[in-house]
Every structure is written in C-alpha cells, then in structure tokens.
C-alpha positions in Angstrom: -0.1 0.1 0.0 2.9 2.5 -0.5 2.5 4.9 -3.4 2.7 8.7 -3.8 -0.5 9.6 -3.4 -2.3 9.1 0.0 -4.8 6.3 0.4 -8.5 8.1 0.5 -11.8 6.9 1.8 -14.4 5.8 -0.6 -16.7 9.0 0.2 -13.5 11.2 -0.7 -13.8 12.9 3.2 -10.4 11.5 4.4 -6.9 10.5 3.6 -5.2 7.8 5.6 -1.9 8.7 7.1 0.1 6.1 9.3 -3.5 4.5 10.0 -5.2 8.0 11.2 -7.8 9.7 9.0 -7.3 13.5 7.9 -9.8 15.3 6.5 -9.3 16.1 3.0 -10.1 19.7 1.2 -13.5 20.5 0.4 -13.9 19.5 -3.3 -16.6 22.4 -3.6 -14.1 24.7 -3.6 -13.3 26.4 -6.8 -9.9 25.4 -8.4 -8.3 28.9 -8.0 -9.4 29.6 -4.5 -8.3 25.8 -3.2 -4.9 26.8 -5.1 -4.3 30.1 -3.5 -5.0 28.8 -0.1 -2.7 25.8 -0.5 -0.1 28.5 -1.6 -0.7 30.1 1.8 -0.7 26.9 3.6 2.9 26.2 2.1 3.9 29.5 2.7 2.8 29.6 6.6 4.6 25.9 7.0 7.7 27.3 5.6 7.2 30.1 8.0 6.6 27.7 11.0 10.0 25.9 9.9 11.9 29.0 9.8 10.6 30.4 13.1 11.4 26.9 14.7 15.1 27.3 13.3 15.3 30.7 14.4 13.9 30.1 17.8 11.4 32.5 17.6 8.3 31.6 19.6 6.1 34.9 18.6 7.0 34.0 14.6 6.2 30.5 15.2 2.7 31.2 16.9 2.0 33.8 14.1 3.1 31.4 11.3 0.9 28.2 13.3 -2.2 30.6 13.0 -1.6 31.2 9.3 -1.7 27.6 8.7 -4.7 27.0 10.7 -6.6 30.0 8.8 -5.4 28.2 5.5 -6.5 24.7 6.7 -9.9 25.8 7.8 -10.4 28.0 4.4 -9.8 24.8 2.7 -12.2 22.8 4.9 -9.5 20.4 6.5 -10.3 22.0 10.0 -13.2 23.8 11.5 -17.0 22.8 10.6 -17.3 19.8 8.3 -18.0 20.4 4.6 -20.4 17.8 4.2 -23.8 18.0 4.6 -25.5 14.4 5.5 -24.6 14.9 9.4 -21.8 12.2 9.5 -19.5 13.1 12.1 -15.9 14.1 11.7 -13.1 11.3 12.2 -10.3 13.6 11.7 -7.1 12.0 13.7 -9.0 8.9 14.6 -7.5 5.7 14.0 -9.3 4.0 11.0 -9.9 0.8 12.9 -12.2 2.5 15.2 -14.4 4.3 12.8 -16.7 3.2 10.4 -14.1 2.9 7.5 -12.5 0.0 9.6 -13.7 -3.0 7.2 -12.7 -0.9 4.4 -9.3 -0.7 5.6 -8.9 -3.9 6.9 -10.1 -5.4 3.6 -7.2 -3.3 1.7 -4.3 -4.0 4.6 -5.2 -7.6 4.5 -5.7 -7.9 0.8 
C-alpha cells in the first residue's frame, strides 16, 4: 500500500496517514481559490519551520495561526464540509471508525 498519492476513503472525505484519518480539502472549493489557499498554507508552513530554526516563539505562533487559517479555508479543519450530518473522524485511528472494514480489506488484501 505504498504510493506517492495518499489512500483516500471511498467517500472522499479523508486520507489515511499512518493508520489515522485526516480530512480532505473541500471538493466544492473553486480550483483557483483552492490553489491560492494551498499556496498560503505552504508559505505558512515554511514560516513555522523558519521560526523554529530561529527559535522565535512569537513568529512561530503567528505562522501556526496562518497555517490554521489556511486549513480552515480549505475545509480541513473547523466545521465539516459535507452536509449529511456524519460525524468528523479526523485524527481517529481507521480501525475505530466506520471505515474499519474497508481499511482492513485493503491492508489484509
């Protein structure tokens, strides 16, 4: 199961990273808007790394706030982007969610 593209749940809501679910970007975002927020996210992540190297806690806090802002705008944090009332399983181990049978079939198969 190793590839460069992350494993995505059948409903497209999550990717699986080391056995945990992480919310995907809202697929309804217009492409230009998604790309702009991804650029901001990458810039903010570089800012976190730079602040850590410089041992600048204030700059790190500010960069982490920009990361959070971008992830919320992308739909990866904050209120869920789907409308069917299903709960959010972000950060949960796959085996402890309704996706457990799907995942087990992939891992065992």
